[in-house]
C-alpha positions as CSV (number, residue, x, y, z in Angstrom):
1,M,-11.9,-83.6,83.2
2,A,-11.6,-79.8,83.7
3,G,-13.6,-78.4,86.6
4,Y,-15.0,-81.8,87.7
5,G,-12.7,-82.4,90.6
6,R,-9.1,-83.0,91.6
7,Y,-7.3,-85.3,93.8
8,V,-6.3,-83.7,97.1
9,A,-4.9,-86.6,99.2
10,D,-3.6,-90.1,98.7
11,P,-4.5,-92.7,97.8
12,L,-5.6,-91.7,94.4
13,D,-8.4,-94.2,94.3
14,S,-10.1,-92.4,97.2
15,A,-11.1,-89.6,94.8
16,S,-12.1,-92.1,92.2
17,S,-14.4,-93.8,94.8
18,L,-16.0,-90.5,95.7
19,R,-16.3,-89.4,92.1
20,R,-18.3,-92.6,91.4
21,R,-20.5,-92.1,94.5
22,F,-21.1,-88.3,93.9
23,P,-21.4,-88.1,90.1
24,L,-21.8,-84.6,88.6
25,H,-24.7,-85.5,86.4
26,S,-26.7,-87.9,88.6
27,G,-29.9,-85.9,89.1
28,R,-29.6,-86.4,92.8
29,T,-28.5,-83.7,95.3
30,V,-25.2,-84.0,97.1
31,T,-27.2,-83.9,100.3
32,D,-29.3,-86.9,99.3
33,I,-26.3,-88.9,98.2
34,L,-24.3,-87.9,101.4
35,E,-27.2,-89.0,103.6
36,T,-27.5,-92.3,101.7
37,V,-23.8,-93.0,102.0
38,T,-23.4,-92.0,105.7
39,G,-26.8,-93.4,106.8
40,E,-27.7,-90.3,108.7
41,P,-29.3,-86.9,108.1
42,S,-26.9,-84.0,107.4
43,V,-27.0,-80.5,108.9
44,A,-25.3,-77.5,107.5
45,N,-23.2,-75.7,110.1
46,V,-23.2,-72.3,108.4
47,I,-19.9,-70.6,109.2
48,S,-20.5,-67.5,107.1
49,L,-23.4,-65.9,105.1
50,T,-22.3,-62.6,103.6
51,T,-23.4,-60.3,100.8
52,T,-20.8,-59.6,98.1
53,T,-20.8,-58.3,94.6
54,A,-19.9,-59.8,91.2
55,R,-16.6,-59.1,89.5
56,D,-16.4,-58.1,85.8
57,A,-16.3,-61.5,84.1
58,N,-18.0,-64.2,86.1
59,V,-19.5,-67.7,85.6
60,L,-22.8,-66.5,87.1
61,E,-23.3,-64.3,84.0
62,V,-24.3,-61.2,86.0
63,A,-23.0,-57.7,85.5
64,A,-20.1,-56.4,87.6
65,G,-21.4,-55.0,90.9
66,H,-24.5,-57.3,90.9
67,E,-25.4,-58.5,94.4
68,L,-24.4,-62.1,95.3
69,V,-24.5,-64.1,98.5
70,L,-21.6,-66.3,99.8
71,R,-22.6,-69.2,102.0
72,I,-19.9,-71.2,103.7
73,A,-20.9,-74.3,105.5
74,V,-19.6,-77.6,106.9
75,L,-22.0,-80.5,106.4
76,R,-22.1,-82.7,109.5
77,G,-23.9,-85.8,110.5
78,E,-26.9,-85.0,112.6
79,R,-26.2,-87.9,115.0
80,T,-22.5,-88.4,114.9
81,H,-21.5,-84.8,114.4
82,L,-18.8,-86.0,112.0
83,C,-17.7,-83.4,109.4
84,Y,-18.3,-84.8,105.9
85,L,-18.1,-81.9,103.6
86,Y,-17.0,-78.3,103.5
87,A,-18.7,-76.1,100.9
88,E,-18.5,-72.6,99.6
89,A,-21.6,-71.5,97.5
90,Q,-21.9,-68.1,95.9
91,Y,-25.3,-67.5,94.5
92,V,-27.5,-64.9,92.7
93,P,-30.3,-64.1,95.2
94,D,-32.7,-62.6,92.6
95,R,-32.8,-65.9,90.7
96,L,-34.4,-67.7,93.7
97,S,-37.8,-67.4,95.4
98,L,-38.2,-65.5,98.7
99,D,-39.0,-68.8,100.4
100,V,-35.8,-70.5,99.3
101,L,-33.7,-67.4,100.2
102,T,-35.3,-67.2,103.7
103,R,-34.6,-70.9,104.3
104,L,-31.0,-70.6,103.1
105,K,-30.5,-67.7,105.4
106,R,-32.2,-69.0,108.6
107,S,-31.9,-72.8,108.5
108,K,-29.3,-75.5,109.1
109,D,-30.5,-77.3,106.0
110,P,-28.0,-78.0,103.2
111,I,-28.7,-76.2,99.9
112,G,-29.7,-79.5,98.2
113,R,-32.5,-80.2,100.7
114,V,-33.8,-76.6,100.5
115,L,-34.0,-76.8,96.7
116,A,-35.6,-80.3,96.8
117,D,-38.2,-79.2,99.4
118,Y,-39.3,-76.3,97.2
119,G,-39.3,-78.4,94.0
120,V,-36.6,-76.3,92.4
121,Q,-35.4,-77.8,89.1
122,W,-31.7,-77.6,88.7
123,A,-28.7,-79.0,86.7
124,R,-25.0,-79.1,87.4
125,E,-22.3,-78.0,84.9
126,P,-18.5,-78.4,85.5
127,I,-16.5,-75.2,85.7
128,S,-12.8,-74.6,85.0
129,A,-10.2,-74.2,87.8
130,A,-9.9,-70.5,86.9
131,S,-13.6,-69.9,87.9
132,R,-13.4,-71.5,91.3
133,L,-13.8,-69.6,94.6
134,G,-11.4,-69.4,97.5
135,E,-8.1,-71.1,98.3
136,P,-6.9,-74.6,97.7
137,H,-7.4,-75.5,101.4
138,P,-10.0,-73.4,103.0
139,S,-9.3,-72.1,106.5
140,H,-12.7,-73.2,108.0
141,V,-12.2,-76.9,107.4
142,P,-11.7,-78.6,110.8
143,D,-8.5,-80.2,109.6
144,S,-7.5,-79.4,106.1
145,S,-5.3,-82.5,106.0
146,E,-8.5,-84.6,106.1
147,V,-9.5,-83.3,102.6
148,V,-9.6,-86.3,100.3
149,W,-11.2,-84.7,97.2
150,E,-12.6,-81.4,95.9
151,R,-14.6,-80.2,93.0
152,A,-16.4,-77.2,91.7
153,Y,-19.5,-76.7,89.5
154,L,-22.3,-74.4,88.5
155,L,-25.8,-75.1,89.6
156,L,-28.3,-73.9,87.0
157,V,-31.8,-73.0,88.1
158,G,-34.4,-72.3,85.4
159,G,-31.5,-72.6,82.9
160,L,-29.6,-69.7,84.5
161,P,-26.3,-70.1,86.4
162,T,-27.5,-69.4,89.9
163,F,-24.9,-71.0,92.2
164,V,-21.2,-71.6,91.9
165,I,-20.3,-74.3,94.4
166,R,-16.9,-75.6,95.5
167,E,-16.9,-78.7,97.7
168,W,-14.2,-80.3,99.8
169,F,-14.9,-83.9,100.8
170,L,-13.4,-84.9,104.1
171,Q,-12.1,-88.2,105.3
172,P,-15.2,-89.3,107.2
173,V,-17.3,-89.4,104.0
174,L,-14.6,-91.6,102.4
175,D,-14.7,-93.8,105.5
176,A,-18.5,-94.1,105.1
177,V,-18.2,-95.0,101.4
178,E,-15.6,-97.7,102.3
179,R,-17.9,-99.1,105.0
180,T,-20.8,-99.2,102.5
181,V,-18.7,-101.0,99.9
182,G,-17.3,-103.3,102.5
183,M,-20.9,-104.2,103.7
184,R,-21.8,-105.2,100.1
185,T,-18.8,-107.3,99.4
186,R,-18.6,-109.3,102.7
187,P,-19.6,-112.9,102.5
188,A,-22.8,-113.9,104.3
């Protein structure tokens, strides 16, 4: 499925397991699903928050030169400090409220939590590989060999493409999924 996700590491069923747990059209934020799977709150260790400008043709449907923000973060467990997910999110700031923008800039909250807390209605749409940000293995991932799956998508707010997000799921989230599945399948 173009733009949904691609396998990054073996075994192949690891990506399949994550794809089932983190469906693109679930109506739940990645933050909510991640916290359910790992059993702990997530914090966003924001590595970079920079202003940039849009290129000519872009999936965010803004004119060339339009101001964008690039937020790069690693989602970690609040208690364990395990790195679960590396994410790059480029967004159109003038399509978000001042409260949302301020919180994205100043807090350690993942984007999903910020949007949920402010009641922002959103929808995800897959994007093609040609529309993705960054390199296949980002330099800020604690150990890029731990990447088990990646995907990219648009996040629409008010029907407008507002975020383009690329996520790299790391081995600890797959371990958490496997523990969760193991707990449900063990005999009593």
